[in-house]
PDB file with SEQRES, HELIX, SHEET and CRYST1 records, atoms N, CA, C and O in Angstrom:
SEQRES   1 A   65  MET ASN ILE LYS TYR PHE GLN ASP THR GLY THR LEU HIS          
SEQRES   2 A   65  ILE GLU PHE ARG VAL ALA ASP VAL ALA GLU THR ARG ASP          
SEQRES   3 A   65  LEU ASP GLU ASP ILE GLN LEU ASP VAL ASP ASN ASP GLY          
SEQRES   4 A   65  ASN ILE CYS ALA ILE THR ILE GLU LEU ALA ARG GLU ARG          
SEQRES   5 A   65  ALA ASP ILE PRO HIS PHE SER PHE GLU GLN ILE ALA VAL          
HELIX    1 AA1 ALA A   49  ARG A   52  1                                   4    
SHEET    1 AA1 5 ASN A   2  PHE A   6  0                                        
SHEET    2 AA1 5 THR A  11  GLU A  15 -1                                        
SHEET    3 AA1 5 ILE A  41  ILE A  46 -1                                        
SHEET    4 AA1 5 ILE A  31  VAL A  35 -1                                        
SHEET    5 AA1 5 GLU A  23  ASP A  28 -1                                        
CRYST1    1.000    1.000    1.000  90.00  90.00  90.00 P 1           1          
ATOM      1  N   MET A   1       6.501  -5.608  19.130  1.00  0.00           N  
ATOM      2  CA  MET A   1       5.804  -6.796  19.564  1.00  0.00           C  
ATOM      3  C   MET A   1       4.878  -7.226  18.431  1.00  0.00           C  
ATOM      4  O   MET A   1       4.253  -6.400  17.767  1.00  0.00           O  
ATOM      5  N   ASN A   2       4.809  -8.521  18.231  1.00  0.00           N  
ATOM      6  CA  ASN A   2       3.960  -9.087  17.194  1.00  0.00           C  
ATOM      7  C   ASN A   2       3.153 -10.225  17.822  1.00  0.00           C  
ATOM      8  O   ASN A   2       3.719 -11.143  18.415  1.00  0.00           O  
ATOM      9  N   ILE A   3       1.837 -10.155  17.688  1.00  0.00           N  
ATOM     10  CA  ILE A   3       0.956 -11.171  18.267  1.00  0.00           C  
ATOM     11  C   ILE A   3       0.194 -11.854  17.146  1.00  0.00           C  
ATOM     12  O   ILE A   3      -0.433 -11.194  16.318  1.00  0.00           O  
ATOM     13  N   LYS A   4       0.252 -13.188  17.124  1.00  0.00           N  
ATOM     14  CA  LYS A   4      -0.478 -13.974  16.127  1.00  0.00           C  
ATOM     15  C   LYS A   4      -1.325 -15.010  16.842  1.00  0.00           C  
ATOM     16  O   LYS A   4      -0.865 -15.689  17.761  1.00  0.00           O  
ATOM     17  N   TYR A   5      -2.574 -15.117  16.403  1.00  0.00           N  
ATOM     18  CA  TYR A   5      -3.459 -16.146  16.920  1.00  0.00           C  
ATOM     19  C   TYR A   5      -3.920 -16.986  15.750  1.00  0.00           C  
ATOM     20  O   TYR A   5      -4.549 -16.475  14.824  1.00  0.00           O  
ATOM     21  N   PHE A   6      -3.613 -18.265  15.786  1.00  0.00           N  
ATOM     22  CA  PHE A   6      -3.988 -19.196  14.731  1.00  0.00           C  
ATOM     23  C   PHE A   6      -5.286 -19.879  15.133  1.00  0.00           C  
ATOM     24  O   PHE A   6      -5.291 -20.829  15.916  1.00  0.00           O  
ATOM     25  N   GLN A   7      -6.378 -19.380  14.584  1.00  0.00           N  
ATOM     26  CA  GLN A   7      -7.698 -19.821  15.005  1.00  0.00           C  
ATOM     27  C   GLN A   7      -7.934 -21.309  14.738  1.00  0.00           C  
ATOM     28  O   GLN A   7      -8.631 -21.973  15.505  1.00  0.00           O  
ATOM     29  N   ASP A   8      -7.359 -21.831  13.660  1.00  0.00           N  
ATOM     30  CA  ASP A   8      -7.588 -23.238  13.326  1.00  0.00           C  
ATOM     31  C   ASP A   8      -6.997 -24.200  14.351  1.00  0.00           C  
ATOM     32  O   ASP A   8      -7.532 -25.290  14.552  1.00  0.00           O  
ATOM     33  N   THR A   9      -5.906 -23.815  14.997  1.00  0.00           N  
ATOM     34  CA  THR A   9      -5.285 -24.684  15.998  1.00  0.00           C  
ATOM     35  C   THR A   9      -5.420 -24.148  17.418  1.00  0.00           C  
ATOM     36  O   THR A   9      -5.127 -24.857  18.380  1.00  0.00           O  
ATOM     37  N   GLY A  10      -5.863 -22.897  17.555  1.00  0.00           N  
ATOM     38  CA  GLY A  10      -5.985 -22.288  18.877  1.00  0.00           C  
ATOM     39  C   GLY A  10      -4.640 -21.921  19.480  1.00  0.00           C  
ATOM     40  O   GLY A  10      -4.504 -21.835  20.700  1.00  0.00           O  
ATOM     41  N   THR A  11      -3.639 -21.704  18.619  1.00  0.00           N  
ATOM     42  CA  THR A  11      -2.286 -21.391  19.077  1.00  0.00           C  
ATOM     43  C   THR A  11      -2.078 -19.883  19.110  1.00  0.00           C  
ATOM     44  O   THR A  11      -2.412 -19.177  18.159  1.00  0.00           O  
ATOM     45  N   LEU A  12      -1.527 -19.403  20.208  1.00  0.00           N  
ATOM     46  CA  LEU A  12      -1.190 -17.989  20.369  1.00  0.00           C  
ATOM     47  C   LEU A  12       0.323 -17.861  20.399  1.00  0.00           C  
ATOM     48  O   LEU A  12       0.996 -18.544  21.170  1.00  0.00           O  
ATOM     49  N   HIS A  13       0.858 -16.979  19.553  1.00  0.00           N  
ATOM     50  CA  HIS A  13       2.305 -16.740  19.513  1.00  0.00           C  
ATOM     51  C   HIS A  13       2.538 -15.250  19.726  1.00  0.00           C  
ATOM     52  O   HIS A  13       2.050 -14.420  18.960  1.00  0.00           O  
ATOM     53  N   ILE A  14       3.283 -14.922  20.765  1.00  0.00           N  
ATOM     54  CA  ILE A  14       3.604 -13.532  21.076  1.00  0.00           C  
ATOM     55  C   ILE A  14       5.116 -13.362  20.937  1.00  0.00           C  
ATOM     56  O   ILE A  14       5.893 -13.945  21.694  1.00  0.00           O  
ATOM     57  N   GLU A  15       5.515 -12.557  19.960  1.00  0.00           N  
ATOM     58  CA  GLU A  15       6.929 -12.263  19.752  1.00  0.00           C  
ATOM     59  C   GLU A  15       7.210 -10.905  20.383  1.00  0.00           C  
ATOM     60  O   GLU A  15       6.672  -9.889  19.945  1.00  0.00           O  
ATOM     61  N   PHE A  16       8.049 -10.890  21.404  1.00  0.00           N  
ATOM     62  CA  PHE A  16       8.359  -9.662  22.113  1.00  0.00           C  
ATOM     63  C   PHE A  16       9.418  -8.840  21.400  1.00  0.00           C  
ATOM     64  O   PHE A  16       9.400  -7.609  21.432  1.00  0.00           O  
ATOM     65  N   ARG A  17      10.342  -9.545  20.755  1.00  0.00           N  
ATOM     66  CA  ARG A  17      11.371  -8.856  19.983  1.00  0.00           C  
ATOM     67  C   ARG A  17      11.997  -9.837  19.009  1.00  0.00           C  
ATOM     68  O   ARG A  17      12.027 -11.045  19.244  1.00  0.00           O  
ATOM     69  N   VAL A  18      12.495  -9.290  17.910  1.00  0.00           N  
ATOM     70  CA  VAL A  18      13.154 -10.116  16.905  1.00  0.00           C  
ATOM     71  C   VAL A  18      14.578 -10.381  17.375  1.00  0.00           C  
ATOM     72  O   VAL A  18      15.352  -9.450  17.596  1.00  0.00           O  
ATOM     73  N   ALA A  19      14.910 -11.640  17.522  1.00  0.00           N  
ATOM     74  CA  ALA A  19      16.245 -12.035  17.970  1.00  0.00           C  
ATOM     75  C   ALA A  19      16.465 -13.495  17.594  1.00  0.00           C  
ATOM     76  O   ALA A  19      15.514 -14.239  17.351  1.00  0.00           O  
ATOM     77  N   ASP A  20      17.715 -13.886  17.552  1.00  0.00           N  
ATOM     78  CA  ASP A  20      18.034 -15.292  17.327  1.00  0.00           C  
ATOM     79  C   ASP A  20      17.690 -16.081  18.582  1.00  0.00           C  
ATOM     80  O   ASP A  20      18.144 -15.750  19.678  1.00  0.00           O  
ATOM     81  N   VAL A  21      16.894 -17.114  18.418  1.00  0.00           N  
ATOM     82  CA  VAL A  21      16.479 -17.945  19.547  1.00  0.00           C  
ATOM     83  C   VAL A  21      17.592 -18.945  19.847  1.00  0.00           C  
ATOM     84  O   VAL A  21      17.971 -19.738  18.986  1.00  0.00           O  
ATOM     85  N   ALA A  22      18.104 -18.904  21.054  1.00  0.00           N  
ATOM     86  CA  ALA A  22      19.166 -19.820  21.474  1.00  0.00           C  
ATOM     87  C   ALA A  22      18.597 -21.084  22.099  1.00  0.00           C  
ATOM     88  O   ALA A  22      19.195 -22.157  22.021  1.00  0.00           O  
ATOM     89  N   GLU A  23      17.421 -20.940  22.726  1.00  0.00           N  
ATOM     90  CA  GLU A  23      16.837 -22.078  23.436  1.00  0.00           C  
ATOM     91  C   GLU A  23      15.325 -21.896  23.528  1.00  0.00           C  
ATOM     92  O   GLU A  23      14.823 -20.786  23.710  1.00  0.00           O  
ATOM     93  N   THR A  24      14.621 -23.002  23.399  1.00  0.00           N  
ATOM     94  CA  THR A  24      13.180 -23.025  23.645  1.00  0.00           C  
ATOM     95  C   THR A  24      12.950 -23.867  24.892  1.00  0.00           C  
ATOM     96  O   THR A  24      13.335 -25.035  24.952  1.00  0.00           O  
ATOM     97  N   ARG A  25      12.319 -23.257  25.878  1.00  0.00           N  
ATOM     98  CA  ARG A  25      12.071 -23.936  27.156  1.00  0.00           C  
ATOM     99  C   ARG A  25      10.600 -24.305  27.251  1.00  0.00           C  
ATOM    100  O   ARG A  25       9.729 -23.477  26.983  1.00  0.00           O  
ATOM    101  N   ASP A  26      10.324 -25.535  27.630  1.00  0.00           N  
ATOM    102  CA  ASP A  26       8.955 -25.976  27.854  1.00  0.00           C  
ATOM    103  C   ASP A  26       8.556 -25.599  29.269  1.00  0.00           C  
ATOM    104  O   ASP A  26       9.142 -26.084  30.236  1.00  0.00           O  
ATOM    105  N   LEU A  27       7.553 -24.728  29.389  1.00  0.00           N  
ATOM    106  CA  LEU A  27       7.046 -24.378  30.716  1.00  0.00           C  
ATOM    107  C   LEU A  27       6.050 -25.415  31.203  1.00  0.00           C  
ATOM    108  O   LEU A  27       5.971 -25.701  32.397  1.00  0.00           O  
ATOM    109  N   ASP A  28       5.296 -25.970  30.279  1.00  0.00           N  
ATOM    110  CA  ASP A  28       4.460 -27.145  30.509  1.00  0.00           C  
ATOM    111  C   ASP A  28       4.225 -27.767  29.140  1.00  0.00           C  
ATOM    112  O   ASP A  28       4.888 -27.382  28.177  1.00  0.00           O  
ATOM    113  N   GLU A  29       3.309 -28.708  29.025  1.00  0.00           N  
ATOM    114  CA  GLU A  29       3.154 -29.412  27.744  1.00  0.00           C  
ATOM    115  C   GLU A  29       2.578 -28.531  26.640  1.00  0.00           C  
ATOM    116  O   GLU A  29       2.649 -28.914  25.471  1.00  0.00           O  
ATOM    117  N   ASP A  30       2.015 -27.376  26.958  1.00  0.00           N  
ATOM    118  CA  ASP A  30       1.403 -26.517  25.953  1.00  0.00           C  
ATOM    119  C   ASP A  30       2.014 -25.125  25.851  1.00  0.00           C  
ATOM    120  O   ASP A  30       1.550 -24.318  25.045  1.00  0.00           O  
ATOM    121  N   ILE A  31       3.033 -24.822  26.635  1.00  0.00           N  
ATOM    122  CA  ILE A  31       3.623 -23.475  26.624  1.00  0.00           C  
ATOM    123  C   ILE A  31       5.138 -23.576  26.436  1.00  0.00           C  
ATOM    124  O   ILE A  31       5.834 -24.262  27.184  1.00  0.00           O  
ATOM    125  N   GLN A  32       5.628 -22.865  25.404  1.00  0.00           N  
ATOM    126  CA  GLN A  32       7.062 -22.816  25.129  1.00  0.00           C  
ATOM    127  C   GLN A  32       7.534 -21.367  25.192  1.00  0.00           C  
ATOM    128  O   GLN A  32       6.853 -20.452  24.728  1.00  0.00           O  
ATOM    129  N   LEU A  33       8.699 -21.185  25.769  1.00  0.00           N  
ATOM    130  CA  LEU A  33       9.309 -19.873  25.927  1.00  0.00           C  
ATOM    131  C   LEU A  33      10.617 -19.857  25.141  1.00  0.00           C  
ATOM    132  O   LEU A  33      11.482 -20.704  25.361  1.00  0.00           O  
ATOM    133  N   ASP A  34      10.766 -18.898  24.226  1.00  0.00           N  
ATOM    134  CA  ASP A  34      11.992 -18.748  23.446  1.00  0.00           C  
ATOM    135  C   ASP A  34      12.862 -17.683  24.091  1.00  0.00           C  
ATOM    136  O   ASP A  34      12.389 -16.593  24.414  1.00  0.00           O  
ATOM    137  N   VAL A  35      14.144 -18.005  24.276  1.00  0.00           N  
ATOM    138  CA  VAL A  35      15.087 -17.054  24.858  1.00  0.00           C  
ATOM    139  C   VAL A  35      16.315 -16.931  23.957  1.00  0.00           C  
ATOM    140  O   VAL A  35      16.641 -17.845  23.199  1.00  0.00           O  
ATOM    141  N   ASP A  36      16.993 -15.772  24.056  1.00  0.00           N  
ATOM    142  CA  ASP A  36      18.208 -15.551  23.277  1.00  0.00           C  
ATOM    143  C   ASP A  36      19.432 -16.012  24.069  1.00  0.00           C  
ATOM    144  O   ASP A  36      19.296 -16.585  25.150  1.00  0.00           O  
ATOM    145  N   ASN A  37      20.612 -15.763  23.534  1.00  0.00           N  
ATOM    146  CA  ASN A  37      21.859 -16.194  24.180  1.00  0.00           C  
ATOM    147  C   ASN A  37      22.077 -15.580  25.563  1.00  0.00           C  
ATOM    148  O   ASN A  37      22.778 -16.156  26.395  1.00  0.00           O  
ATOM    149  N   ASP A  38      21.485 -14.422  25.808  1.00  0.00           N  
ATOM    150  CA  ASP A  38      21.627 -13.752  27.101  1.00  0.00           C  
ATOM    151  C   ASP A  38      20.522 -14.123  28.087  1.00  0.00           C  
ATOM    152  O   ASP A  38      20.493 -13.614  29.208  1.00  0.00           O  
ATOM    153  N   GLY A  39      19.614 -15.007  27.674  1.00  0.00           N  
ATOM    154  CA  GLY A  39      18.512 -15.420  28.538  1.00  0.00           C  
ATOM    155  C   GLY A  39      17.317 -14.493  28.499  1.00  0.00           C  
ATOM    156  O   GLY A  39      16.391 -14.645  29.296  1.00  0.00           O  
ATOM    157  N   ASN A  40      17.321 -13.525  27.575  1.00  0.00           N  
ATOM    158  CA  ASN A  40      16.188 -12.608  27.430  1.00  0.00           C  
ATOM    159  C   ASN A  40      15.049 -13.293  26.681  1.00  0.00           C  
ATOM    160  O   ASN A  40      15.284 -14.062  25.749  1.00  0.00           O  
ATOM    161  N   ILE A  41      13.826 -13.012  27.089  1.00  0.00           N  
ATOM    162  CA  ILE A  41      12.661 -13.611  26.444  1.00  0.00           C  
ATOM    163  C   ILE A  41      12.461 -12.989  25.068  1.00  0.00           C  
ATOM    164  O   ILE A  41      12.410 -11.767  24.928  1.00  0.00           O  
ATOM    165  N   CYS A  42      12.349 -13.841  24.058  1.00  0.00           N  
ATOM    166  CA  CYS A  42      12.078 -13.402  22.687  1.00  0.00           C  
ATOM    167  C   CYS A  42      10.604 -13.594  22.340  1.00  0.00           C  
ATOM    168  O   CYS A  42       9.981 -12.732  21.721  1.00  0.00           O  
ATOM    169  N   ALA A  43      10.056 -14.747  22.754  1.00  0.00           N  
ATOM    170  CA  ALA A  43       8.680 -15.070  22.379  1.00  0.00           C  
ATOM    171  C   ALA A  43       8.119 -16.130  23.307  1.00  0.00           C  
ATOM    172  O   ALA A  43       8.848 -16.823  24.017  1.00  0.00           O  
ATOM    173  N   ILE A  44       6.800 -16.232  23.278  1.00  0.00           N  
ATOM    174  CA  ILE A  44       6.101 -17.292  24.001  1.00  0.00           C  
ATOM    175  C   ILE A  44       5.027 -17.857  23.078  1.00  0.00           C  
ATOM    176  O   ILE A  44       4.345 -17.112  22.374  1.00  0.00           O  
ATOM    177  N   THR A  45       4.884 -19.169  23.089  1.00  0.00           N  
ATOM    178  CA  THR A  45       3.863 -19.842  22.297  1.00  0.00           C  
ATOM    179  C   THR A  45       2.972 -20.638  23.237  1.00  0.00           C  
ATOM    180  O   THR A  45       3.455 -21.401  24.074  1.00  0.00           O  
ATOM    181  N   ILE A  46       1.664 -20.452  23.087  1.00  0.00           N  
ATOM    182  CA  ILE A  46       0.696 -21.159  23.919  1.00  0.00           C  
ATOM    183  C   ILE A  46      -0.207 -21.980  23.011  1.00  0.00           C  
ATOM    184  O   ILE A  46      -1.001 -21.434  22.245  1.00  0.00           O  
ATOM    185  N   GLU A  47      -0.077 -23.293  23.106  1.00  0.00           N  
ATOM    186  CA  GLU A  47      -0.955 -24.196  22.370  1.00  0.00           C  
ATOM    187  C   GLU A  47      -2.288 -24.279  23.117  1.00  0.00           C  
ATOM    188  O   GLU A  47      -2.331 -24.142  24.339  1.00  0.00           O  
ATOM    189  N   LEU A  48      -3.355 -24.500  22.386  1.00  0.00           N  
ATOM    190  CA  LEU A  48      -4.696 -24.609  22.973  1.00  0.00           C  
ATOM    191  C   LEU A  48      -5.050 -23.362  23.776  1.00  0.00           C  
ATOM    192  O   LEU A  48      -5.719 -23.444  24.806  1.00  0.00           O  
ATOM    193  N   ALA A  49      -4.598 -22.215  23.296  1.00  0.00           N  
ATOM    194  CA  ALA A  49      -4.800 -20.954  24.019  1.00  0.00           C  
ATOM    195  C   ALA A  49      -6.265 -20.619  24.211  1.00  0.00           C  
ATOM    196  O   ALA A  49      -6.633 -20.032  25.228  1.00  0.00           O  
ATOM    197  N   ARG A  50      -7.105 -20.977  23.259  1.00  0.00           N  
ATOM    198  CA  ARG A  50      -8.524 -20.635  23.405  1.00  0.00           C  
ATOM    199  C   ARG A  50      -9.163 -21.352  24.590  1.00  0.00           C  
ATOM    200  O   ARG A  50     -10.178 -20.902  25.122  1.00  0.00           O  
ATOM    201  N   GLU A  51      -8.559 -22.479  25.004  1.00  0.00           N  
ATOM    202  CA  GLU A  51      -9.059 -23.215  26.162  1.00  0.00           C  
ATOM    203  C   GLU A  51      -8.420 -22.728  27.472  1.00  0.00           C  
ATOM    204  O   GLU A  51      -8.976 -22.927  28.552  1.00  0.00           O  
ATOM    205  N   ARG A  52      -7.258 -22.096  27.363  1.00  0.00           N  
ATOM    206  CA  ARG A  52      -6.510 -21.688  28.548  1.00  0.00           C  
ATOM    207  C   ARG A  52      -6.645 -20.214  28.873  1.00  0.00           C  
ATOM    208  O   ARG A  52      -6.299 -19.780  29.972  1.00  0.00           O  
ATOM    209  N   ALA A  53      -7.152 -19.439  27.913  1.00  0.00           N  
ATOM    210  CA  ALA A  53      -7.284 -17.993  28.111  1.00  0.00           C  
ATOM    211  C   ALA A  53      -8.541 -17.509  27.399  1.00  0.00           C  
ATOM    212  O   ALA A  53      -9.132 -18.241  26.605  1.00  0.00           O  
ATOM    213  N   ASP A  54      -8.935 -16.306  27.679  1.00  0.00           N  
ATOM    214  CA  ASP A  54     -10.139 -15.726  27.078  1.00  0.00           C  
ATOM    215  C   ASP A  54      -9.756 -15.012  25.776  1.00  0.00           C  
ATOM    216  O   ASP A  54      -9.879 -13.792  25.670  1.00  0.00           O  
ATOM    217  N   ILE A  55      -9.296 -15.778  24.798  1.00  0.00           N  
ATOM    218  CA  ILE A  55      -8.748 -15.242  23.550  1.00  0.00           C  
ATOM    219  C   ILE A  55      -9.719 -14.349  22.784  1.00  0.00           C  
ATOM    220  O   ILE A  55      -9.289 -13.302  22.300  1.00  0.00           O  
ATOM    221  N   PRO A  56     -10.988 -14.689  22.641  1.00  0.00           N  
ATOM    222  CA  PRO A  56     -11.860 -13.798  21.850  1.00  0.00           C  
ATOM    223  C   PRO A  56     -11.992 -12.398  22.436  1.00  0.00           C  
ATOM    224  O   PRO A  56     -12.388 -11.472  21.728  1.00  0.00           O  
ATOM    225  N   HIS A  57     -11.669 -12.226  23.711  1.00  0.00           N  
ATOM    226  CA  HIS A  57     -11.794 -10.923  24.356  1.00  0.00           C  
ATOM    227  C   HIS A  57     -10.418 -10.372  24.686  1.00  0.00           C  
ATOM    228  O   HIS A  57     -10.022 -10.284  25.848  1.00  0.00           O  
ATOM    229  N   PHE A  58      -9.711 -10.011  23.647  1.00  0.00           N  
ATOM    230  CA  PHE A  58      -8.342  -9.517  23.770  1.00  0.00           C  
ATOM    231  C   PHE A  58      -8.327  -8.005  23.579  1.00  0.00           C  
ATOM    232  O   PHE A  58      -8.981  -7.481  22.678  1.00  0.00           O  
ATOM    233  N   SER A  59      -7.584  -7.310  24.425  1.00  0.00           N  
ATOM    234  CA  SER A  59      -7.404  -5.873  24.230  1.00  0.00           C  
ATOM    235  C   SER A  59      -5.952  -5.531  24.511  1.00  0.00           C  
ATOM    236  O   SER A  59      -5.268  -6.241  25.247  1.00  0.00           O  
ATOM    237  N   PHE A  60      -5.495  -4.457  23.928  1.00  0.00           N  
ATOM    238  CA  PHE A  60      -4.119  -4.002  24.088  1.00  0.00           C  
ATOM    239  C   PHE A  60      -4.145  -2.525  24.385  1.00  0.00           C  
ATOM    240  O   PHE A  60      -4.849  -1.764  23.721  1.00  0.00           O  
ATOM    241  N   GLU A  61      -3.380  -2.113  25.380  1.00  0.00           N  
ATOM    242  CA  GLU A  61      -3.322  -0.696  25.718  1.00  0.00           C  
ATOM    243  C   GLU A  61      -1.868  -0.325  25.980  1.00  0.00           C  
ATOM    244  O   GLU A  61      -1.176  -0.982  26.757  1.00  0.00           O  
ATOM    245  N   GLN A  62      -1.425   0.719  25.332  1.00  0.00           N  
ATOM    246  CA  GLN A  62      -0.071   1.211  25.553  1.00  0.00           C  
ATOM    247  C   GLN A  62      -0.156   2.461  26.420  1.00  0.00           C  
ATOM    248  O   GLN A  62      -0.872   3.407  26.090  1.00  0.00           O  
ATOM    249  N   ILE A  63       0.570   2.459  27.519  1.00  0.00           N  
ATOM    250  CA  ILE A  63       0.539   3.551  28.481  1.00  0.00           C  
ATOM    251  C   ILE A  63       1.772   4.424  28.266  1.00  0.00           C  
ATOM    252  O   ILE A  63       2.898   3.927  28.278  1.00  0.00           O  
ATOM    253  N   ALA A  64       1.560   5.708  28.073  1.00  0.00           N  
ATOM    254  CA  ALA A  64       2.675   6.644  27.897  1.00  0.00           C  
ATOM    255  C   ALA A  64       3.413   6.805  29.220  1.00  0.00           C  
ATOM    256  O   ALA A  64       2.805   6.761  30.289  1.00  0.00           O  
ATOM    257  N   VAL A  65       4.709   6.991  29.142  1.00  0.00           N  
ATOM    258  CA  VAL A  65       5.522   7.145  30.346  1.00  0.00           C  
ATOM    259  C   VAL A  65       5.566   8.588  30.752  1.00  0.00           C  
ATOM    260  O   VAL A  65       6.203   8.929  31.748  1.00  0.00           O  
TER     261      VAL A  65                                                      
END                                                                             
């Protein structure tokens, strides 16, 4: 997983896996979802993320199985 936050535009891009994007679906005017040929989610892009989410307070935790 690769997470990028572009502070100058407030854009958040979360890449779940590297794959060829077959289609980009607009969930609303500021959120796009990238899917592969099998319909699996590859990435999500959120424009104006700093206004839609609490971006400065981000944490990540990986839980062992």
